[in-house]
C-alpha positions as CSV (number, residue, x, y, z in Angstrom):
1,M,-0.9,56.0,43.4
2,R,1.3,56.4,46.5
3,I,4.9,55.4,45.8
4,V,7.6,55.1,48.4
5,V,11.2,55.2,47.2
6,G,14.0,53.9,49.3
7,V,17.3,55.8,49.1
8,K,20.6,55.4,51.0
9,W,23.0,57.9,52.3
10,V,26.4,56.5,51.4
11,P,30.1,57.6,51.8
12,N,31.3,59.6,48.8
13,T,34.9,58.2,48.8
14,Q,36.8,55.0,48.4
15,A,38.9,55.9,51.4
16,V,36.5,54.2,53.8
17,R,37.9,52.5,56.9
18,I,36.4,49.4,58.7
19,D,35.9,49.2,62.4
20,P,38.0,46.2,63.4
21,E,35.7,45.5,66.4
22,T,32.3,45.6,64.7
23,G,33.3,45.1,61.0
24,T,31.1,48.1,60.0
25,L,32.0,51.2,58.1
26,I,33.5,54.1,60.0
27,R,31.5,57.0,58.6
28,K,32.8,59.8,60.9
29,G,34.6,62.4,58.9
30,V,33.7,60.9,55.6
31,P,31.6,63.0,53.2
32,S,28.4,61.3,52.0
33,I,25.9,61.6,49.1
34,V,22.6,60.1,48.0
35,N,23.5,56.7,46.5
36,P,23.6,57.5,42.7
37,H,22.0,54.2,41.8
38,D,18.9,55.2,43.7
39,L,18.2,58.2,41.6
40,P,16.8,56.3,38.6
41,A,14.2,54.8,41.0
42,V,13.3,58.3,42.1
43,E,12.9,59.3,38.4
44,A,10.7,56.2,37.8
45,A,8.5,57.2,40.6
46,L,8.2,60.8,39.4
47,R,7.3,59.6,35.9
48,L,4.6,57.3,37.3
49,R,3.1,60.2,39.3
50,E,3.1,62.4,36.2
51,R,1.0,59.7,34.4
52,V,-1.5,58.7,37.1
53,G,-1.2,61.3,39.8
54,G,-0.6,60.5,43.5
55,E,2.3,61.1,45.8
56,V,6.0,60.2,45.9
57,I,7.5,59.7,49.4
58,V,11.2,59.1,49.9
59,V,12.4,57.1,52.9
60,S,15.9,56.6,54.2
61,M,17.3,54.9,57.3
62,A,20.4,57.1,58.0
63,P,22.1,59.4,60.5
64,P,20.7,63.0,60.8
65,P,23.1,64.5,58.2
66,A,21.1,62.6,55.6
67,V,18.6,65.4,55.6
68,K,20.8,67.1,53.0
69,G,20.4,64.2,50.7
70,L,16.6,64.1,51.2
71,E,16.5,67.8,50.4
72,L,18.2,67.0,47.1
73,V,15.7,64.3,46.2
74,L,12.8,66.7,47.2
75,G,14.4,69.1,44.8
76,M,13.9,66.6,42.0
77,G,10.2,66.7,42.7
78,A,9.4,64.2,45.4
79,D,6.4,65.3,47.6
80,R,7.8,64.5,51.0
81,A,10.5,62.4,52.8
82,V,10.8,60.3,55.9
83,L,14.1,60.1,57.7
84,V,14.3,57.1,60.0
85,T,17.1,57.7,62.4
86,D,18.2,56.5,65.8
87,R,21.4,55.4,67.4
88,V,19.8,52.0,68.0
89,F,19.7,51.4,64.3
90,A,23.5,51.9,63.8
91,G,25.6,49.1,62.5
92,A,22.7,47.3,60.9
93,D,23.3,44.7,58.2
94,T,20.8,44.3,55.3
95,W,18.5,42.0,57.4
96,A,18.1,44.6,60.2
97,T,18.0,47.5,57.7
98,S,15.2,45.9,55.7
99,Y,13.3,45.1,58.8
100,V,13.3,48.8,59.9
101,L,12.4,50.0,56.4
102,S,9.5,47.6,56.1
103,R,8.1,48.8,59.4
104,A,8.5,52.4,58.3
105,I,6.6,51.6,55.1
106,Q,3.8,50.0,57.1
107,K,3.7,53.2,59.3
108,I,3.4,55.3,56.2
109,S,0.5,53.2,55.0
110,A,-1.2,53.5,58.4
111,E,-0.7,57.2,59.1
112,I,-0.3,58.9,55.6
113,G,-2.1,56.5,53.3
114,R,-2.0,53.2,51.6
115,V,1.3,52.5,49.8
116,D,0.8,51.0,46.4
117,L,4.4,50.6,45.2
118,V,7.9,50.6,46.7
119,L,10.8,51.4,44.4
120,F,14.5,50.9,45.1
121,G,17.7,51.3,43.1
122,H,19.6,48.2,41.9
123,E,22.4,48.4,44.4
124,T,24.5,50.8,46.5
125,I,28.0,52.0,45.9
126,D,29.2,51.2,49.4
127,S,28.1,47.5,49.6
128,S,26.6,46.4,46.3
129,T,24.7,43.5,47.9
130,S,21.2,44.2,46.4
131,H,19.7,42.4,49.4
132,V,17.6,45.1,51.0
133,Q,15.0,45.3,48.2
134,A,14.1,41.6,48.3
135,Q,14.2,41.5,52.1
136,V,11.8,44.4,52.4
137,A,9.5,42.6,50.0
138,S,9.8,39.5,52.1
139,W,9.0,41.4,55.4
140,L,5.9,43.0,53.7
141,D,4.9,39.8,51.9
142,W,4.7,41.6,48.6
143,P,5.8,40.5,45.1
144,Y,9.2,41.7,44.0
145,V,10.8,42.2,40.6
146,Y,14.4,43.3,40.2
147,Y,16.6,44.9,37.5
148,V,13.6,46.6,35.9
149,S,14.4,48.8,32.9
150,S,10.8,50.2,32.4
151,I,7.6,50.4,34.3
152,E,4.1,51.6,33.4
153,P,0.8,51.6,35.2
154,L,-2.1,49.3,34.4
155,G,-5.0,50.9,36.1
156,D,-5.0,51.2,39.9
157,N,-4.0,47.7,40.8
158,A,-1.1,46.6,38.6
159,V,2.0,47.7,36.7
160,R,3.8,46.3,33.7
161,V,7.5,46.0,34.0
162,E,10.3,45.0,31.7
163,R,13.8,43.9,32.7
164,E,16.8,43.3,30.5
165,L,18.9,40.2,31.2
166,E,22.2,39.1,29.6
167,E,20.6,37.3,26.6
168,Y,16.9,38.2,26.6
169,E,14.2,40.5,27.9
170,E,11.4,39.6,30.3
171,E,8.0,41.3,30.8
172,Y,5.8,40.9,33.9
173,V,2.4,42.2,35.0
174,V,2.7,42.7,38.7
175,E,-0.3,43.2,41.0
176,L,0.0,46.0,43.6
177,P,1.2,46.5,46.2
178,A,4.6,45.4,45.1
179,V,8.4,46.1,45.4
180,V,10.5,46.9,42.3
181,S,14.1,47.7,41.9
182,I,15.2,49.8,39.0
183,A,18.3,48.9,36.9
184,I,21.3,51.1,36.9
185,K,21.1,53.7,34.2
186,A,17.6,52.6,33.2
187,M,16.3,56.2,33.5
188,K,18.2,59.4,33.5
189,P,17.4,61.3,36.7
190,R,16.1,64.8,36.1
191,P,18.1,67.8,37.5
192,V,17.4,69.2,40.9
193,S,15.3,72.4,40.9
194,L,16.6,74.9,43.4
195,Q,13.1,76.4,43.7
196,S,11.7,73.0,44.6
197,K,14.5,72.3,47.0
198,L,14.1,75.6,48.8
199,R,10.3,75.2,48.9
200,A,10.6,71.8,50.4
201,K,12.9,73.1,53.1
202,L,10.7,76.0,54.0
203,E,7.6,73.8,54.1
204,R,9.4,71.2,56.3
205,R,8.5,68.3,54.1
206,I,10.9,66.0,55.9
207,I,9.4,63.9,58.7
208,T,11.8,62.3,61.2
209,W,11.0,59.1,62.9
210,T,13.1,57.5,65.7
211,N,12.6,54.1,67.3
212,A,10.3,55.9,69.8
213,D,7.9,56.2,66.8
214,L,8.4,52.8,65.3
215,K,8.5,51.0,68.7
216,L,10.8,48.2,67.4
217,D,12.5,45.7,69.8
218,P,16.1,47.0,70.1
219,R,17.3,43.4,70.0
220,C,16.0,43.2,66.4
221,V,17.6,46.3,64.9
222,G,21.0,47.8,64.5
223,L,24.1,45.8,65.3
224,K,22.3,43.6,67.9
225,G,19.7,42.6,65.3
226,S,22.2,41.8,62.6
227,P,23.0,38.1,62.0
228,T,25.8,38.9,59.6
229,V,29.2,38.4,61.1
230,V,32.3,39.9,59.6
231,A,35.0,37.4,60.5
232,K,37.9,39.3,59.1
233,T,38.8,42.4,57.1
234,V,42.0,42.9,55.1
235,D,43.3,46.3,54.0
236,M,44.3,46.1,50.3
237,P,47.4,48.1,49.5
238,E,47.1,50.8,46.9
239,V,48.2,49.7,43.5
240,P,50.9,52.0,42.1
241,R,50.0,53.5,38.7
242,K,52.4,54.5,36.0
243,K,50.0,57.2,34.7
244,E,51.2,57.1,31.1
245,V,49.2,58.9,28.4
246,Y,49.4,58.0,24.8
247,R,47.5,59.7,22.0
248,P,47.2,57.2,19.1
249,R,46.8,58.0,15.5
250,D,44.0,55.4,15.1
251,P,42.6,52.3,16.8
252,K,45.3,50.0,15.4
253,D,48.0,52.3,16.6
254,A,46.4,52.2,20.1
255,A,46.2,48.4,20.1
256,R,49.9,48.1,19.1
257,W,51.0,50.5,21.9
258,I,48.9,48.7,24.5
259,I,50.4,45.3,23.4
260,R,53.9,46.7,23.4
261,K,53.5,48.0,26.9
262,M,52.1,44.7,28.2
263,V,55.0,42.8,26.6
264,E,57.5,45.2,28.2
265,D,56.0,44.6,31.6
266,E,57.6,41.5,33.1
267,K,54.6,40.4,35.2
268,L,52.1,41.0,32.4
269,R,54.4,39.2,29.9
270,E,54.2,36.1,32.0
271,V,50.5,36.2,32.1
272,M,50.2,36.7,28.4
273,K,52.5,33.8,27.7
274,G,50.1,31.6,29.7
275,I,47.3,32.7,27.3
276,V,49.0,32.8,23.9
277,G,52.0,30.6,24.5
278,D,55.6,31.4,23.5
279,E,54.6,33.4,20.4
280,L,55.4,36.5,22.3
């Protein structure tokens, strides 16, 4: 089974600024990491490979520094990685991003071997839209199941997946090829092996593709190919924190202290009156 896992290189800080002209993130000077919510998807792919054999390929559309993140995922045990990077891809919304990723997956199928399954994390910490997974499935015309908590192979042509919703669980048998997104904390990612990370780096297991390789119309990618329009952005002021610490004797003592502090706060007291009336 050949499994492709999509990962995103995201800013590792909340101090992210927005470009007022384009409405996109200003990433210059901001440290980045592999999106933590993508790591359970990597773990799911590795567990499937351990059961049925095959190959795990990680793909990311990102600027060149994302190589560091791909090296980390290779250190977890992925077989190889594809970095899709080009200035023409910059500023893409989820629609344009999913288009590029879907075409990269098709190129993997054509040049490396048939892709059976594409896995994604549930969402990213920098946008939390959860759009890209479904959009990639739409571009590929493959079935898609989201918020999956477990996945197991059924021969060579299907997988059984379970997903946990608010009040019940669902189980599906999904024919391959398919796209699946793995729920947050569904699987604990294994630690990175320094030996695997170094071996992957020495063996140059990261392939880099630009738009010269994908040959996509520049009008359909990046900012030009993004129909999403950010009409306005508003900087939210930092909320001052009192930073009080209280060590309660027991849960009841903790509850009494919290209520007392809420009553003492004029703004919170008014909110509480609206909930419980004048009993305060």
